[in-house]
C-alpha positions, -999 to 999 in steps of 0.1 A, spaced: -89 -105 -580 -106 -117 -549 -142 -109 -541 -153 -110 -504 -190 -115 -498 -206 -114 -464 -242 -114 -452 -253 -105 -417 -283 -113 -396 -286 -92 -365 -303 -95 -331 -334 -74 -328 -319 -50 -303 -295 -37 -330 -317 -8 -341 -320 6 -376 -302 38 -365 -273 17 -351 -272 -4 -382 -270 26 -404 -241 41 -383 -224 7 -387 -230 7 -424 -215 42 -427 -184 30 -408 -180 2 -434 -186 26 -463 -157 47 -450 -132 18 -448 -117 23 -483 -104 57 -472 -83 41 -445 -76 7 -461 -61 12 -496 -62 -25 -503 -100 -22 -507 -105 -18 -545 -143 -16 -544 -169 -20 -517 -207 -20 -517 -230 -26 -488 -267 -24 -483 -298 -36 -464 -319 -64 -477 -350 -51 -496 -369 -84 -500 -370 -93 -463 -379 -129 -472 -378 -158 -447 -343 -168 -457 -330 -132 -462 -302 -117 -442 -303 -81 -429 -272 -67 -446 -250 -77 -475 -215 -66 -483 -192 -71 -513 -156 -60 -514 -129 -66 -540 -92 -70 -535 -62 -75 -558 -50 -105 -538 -55 -128 -508 -27 -108 -491 -47 -76 -496 -78 -93 -482 -57 -104 -452 -45 -68 -447 -81 -56 -447 -91 -83 -422 -63 -73 -398 -66 -35 -401 -75 -16 -369 -104 2 -387 -119 -32 -396 -115 -42 -360 -136 -11 -350 -164 -24 -373 -162 -58 -357 -164 -44 -322 -198 -28 -331 -213 -58 -350 -198 -86 -329 -221 -84 -299 -253 -79 -320 -245 -104 -348 -269 -133 -349 -254 -150 -379 -227 -143 -405 -221 -162 -438 -191 -154 -460 -176 -165 -493 -143 -154 -508 -135 -163 -544 -113 -154 -574 -129 -136 -603 
């Protein structure tokens, strides 16, 4: 199994309402992308100086499934929304 972890920091102009709509898009991805075995996403609750705004964890059976997710048109739609307002992104992908 592969676990994909991503944390996002956004520009201030990405409003809370826009962020929630984007999060809802991500929550809907498993319906369109069967390779996603599990997905969770949420906004940071601590809001500390080193915190990111949103964290995502998604699980896949294989690296090939993660690749299929990354190349899927629905994933591209999510990237189109977050790309222009993303200040920073950190990711880690590991076997578990």
